C-alpha positions in Angstrom: 25.3 59.7 38.3 22.4 57.3 37.8 22.6 56.3 41.4 22.5 59.9 42.6 19.5 60.6 40.4 17.8 57.6 41.9 18.6 58.8 45.4 17.2 62.2 44.7 14.0 60.6 43.3 13.7 58.6 46.5 14.1 61.8 48.5 11.4 63.6 46.5 9.1 60.6 47.2 9.9 60.8 50.9 11.4 57.3 50.8 14.4 56.1 52.7 17.7 56.2 50.7 19.0 52.7 51.0 21.0 50.5 48.6 18.0 48.3 47.9 15.7 51.3 47.2 18.2 52.8 44.8 18.5 49.5 43.0 14.7 49.2 42.7 14.5 52.7 41.2 17.2 52.0 38.7 15.6 48.7 37.8 12.3 50.4 37.3 13.9 52.8 34.9 15.7 50.1 33.0 19.1 51.1 34.2 21.8 49.1 36.0 23.8 50.5 38.9 27.3 49.9 40.2 27.1 48.2 43.6 30.2 49.9 44.9 29.0 53.3 43.8 25.6 52.8 45.4 27.2 51.8 48.7 29.5 54.8 48.7 26.6 57.1 47.9 24.4 55.7 50.7 27.3 55.9 53.2 28.0 59.5 52.2 24.3 60.5 52.5 23.8 59.0 56.0 22.6 61.6 58.4 22.2 64.2 55.7 19.1 65.6 54.0 19.1 65.5 50.2 17.6 69.0 50.1 20.5 70.4 52.1 23.0 68.6 49.8 21.4 70.1 46.7 21.4 73.6 48.2 25.1 73.2 49.1 25.9 72.0 45.6 24.1 74.9 44.0 26.1 77.4 46.2 29.3 75.8 45.0 28.2 76.1 41.4 27.2 79.8 41.9 30.7 81.1 41.0 30.7 79.3 37.7 30.1 81.1 34.4 27.2 79.5 32.6 26.6 82.1 30.0 28.1 83.9 27.0 30.3 82.6 24.3 30.3 79.6 22.1 30.7 76.1 23.5 34.3 74.9 23.4 33.4 72.2 20.8 31.9 74.6 18.4 34.2 75.6 15.5 34.0 78.8 13.6 35.3 79.9 10.3 37.2 83.1 9.7 34.0 85.2 9.3 32.7 84.0 12.7 30.1 81.6 11.3 29.7 78.1 12.6 31.3 75.5 10.4 28.9 72.8 11.5 25.8 74.8 10.5 27.2 75.6 7.1 28.0 71.9 6.5 24.5 70.9 7.5 23.0 73.5 5.1 25.2 72.2 2.3 24.1 68.6 3.0 20.5 69.7 3.1 20.8 71.4 -0.3 22.5 68.3 -1.8 19.6 66.1 -0.5 17.1 68.4 -2.0 18.9 68.3 -5.3 18.9 64.5 -5.2 15.2 64.3 -4.5 14.3 66.4 -7.6 12.4 64.4 -10.2 11.5 61.4 -8.1 8.2 62.8 -6.9 6.4 61.8 -10.1 7.4 58.1 -9.7 5.0 57.4 -6.8 
């Protein structure tokens, strides 16, 4: 994924998408790339324009539902409320109770 992002940055900057250029972009961002992945990416992009690849990818994603409903990792209680939010609220109340009385010490 990092290599692809670097390749797209190169395309935005009107730079040639090569293994060396991708590595330079990754290094500049403090990331390390996988040499095999970079080589495969460069080979796959030969003769193709990054803009066209992005447009084709967006078309393929067009049929996916991106909207309604809770995320799969969210858990709800029987009343439909989110359990995580309730836990956070309880933890916050406990922290507030612990802090009571210490303000005068400093």
